[in-house]
C-alpha positions, 0 to 999 in steps of 0.5 A: 136320646130315645130310651128303648121301650120294655118291649124292645129290650125284651125282644133284644134279650130274646134275640141275644139269648137265642143267638147264644144258644145257637152259638153254644150248640155249634160250639158243642158240635165243634163247628168252625166260628161256632159263636158267630155262625151258630147265632147267625143261623138260629136268629135267621131261622127265627126271623123267617119263622116270625119270631120277635128278633130285633137288630140293635145297632148301638150294641152291634157297633159297640161289639164292632169296636171291640173287634176293631181293638182286637184286630189292632193286636195283629199290627206287630213290629214284624208287620213291616216285613209283610208290606211288600205284599200290601201294595200288590194286594191293593192292586189286585183288590181294585181289579177284582172289585171292578170285575166282580161288581160288573159281573154281579150288576149284569147278572141282577139286571139281565137274569134277575130283571131288576131295574138298573139303579137297584141292580147297580147298588145291590150288586156292589160287593160291600157297603150295605148301609151306604149303598142302600141309602144312595140307591134309594136317593137315586130311585132304586128299591131300598128294601131289595138293595138291603136284602141282596146285601144282607143275603150276600153277607149271610151266604159268604160268612156261612159258606166260606168256613165250610169251603176252607174246611172241606175243600182246602182241608184247613182246621178252623178252631173256634176263635175263642179257643184260639184266643184263650191260648194267647196272653190276655190283657189284664188290669192296666192293659185292659184299661188301655184297650178300653180307652183305645176302643172308645177313642177310636170309635169316636175318632172314626165317627168324627172323621166319617171314614168308610168302616170307621167304626172298626177302622178307628179302634183298630188304628188306635189299638194298633198304635198301642201295640206297635209302641209296646204299651200293650201286649195282651189281647182282649179276653176270649169271653168278650170276643165270643160275646162280640161274635154272638152280637154280630151273628145275631145282627146278621140274622135279625136283618131278615125279620119281617120278611115273607119268603113268598114275596122276597123269594126271588131277590133272595134267590138272586142274591144267593146265586150272586154270592156263590158266583162272587165266592167262586170268582174270589177262589179263582182269583186267589188260586191264580194270583196268590203264588205271585204275591207269595201268599197262601191261597186261603189268605188271599181268598179271605181278603177278596171274599165279599163278606163283612169286614168284621166277619172275615176278620174273625175267620182270619183270626181263627185261622191264624193267618195275616189278620192285619193284611186281610182287615186292611184289604177289606177296608180298601174294598169298602173304601173303593165301593163307597167312594167310587160306586156313586161316581161311576153311577153318575158317569154311566148316567143311569140316574132315575131312568129305570130300565 
């Protein structure tokens, strides 16, 4: 294992400090999801300004495991009463992901003039890492694919809370405040949750599941909550730290980019993300009454943001977090498993345009 250099540690510390300052500013202004949106905003601005921000994946993965453990707390015995919504939700997700992918790929190809391979793997509503790797193997431009996905996540995570508060008139308190009002795990329960996070993380890695870094801890934690071994939730301070790390990691993805050179794909990604959000809002408005769900709950389930980020918004709203997290896992599973298959069926290969 290669140890990080002093310079890398310094850049990481600077990034986290900057993210924490951004989170504190947003928290002081009482903005929704303050710690995540604040850290994401400040580090993104710093990245484009040329500041030495740094993305440290092991730390982000550790915080994702913490979040997965928290999400497991949403799986309580009464969840059995909600299962009738899940099957219909999966069907809606299949139709929506297919429609959204086709529209996004078409937009990037015909309006954005991207080559077919790059447009295909950049246009999928999820799977940043997997789509970048597979897209490069198929002859696409990995930098553009990663940039479009990173921009999509940023736009969705930033705009969705604003949409919910201004258009839907929902009150999204800071997640840390929500958790602070709930029972917190102490002593033995906290130790059990730590074990759940570690076992779940390595189990997800071993099984190579899509979204395994969050699915593994969530599944093991859910088993602990459903069995009644654990009742309290992870400390609110730890969740605030996880938000800062995850938000800073989003911003740090833009480090080293030159707006003059990357302006076009970023603009296309912003347009595509807004279009995806609009489609999700329309789907949710029409279909949510049929499923017996609130519009904002289905919107959160369909929005093409990151699983971790969408789950944090669900936690802040106090909606059915288990349903929303599960639907996003379904979305990731569909994209990671089916997107490469459909690409081969289309026989686009390395044929460029």
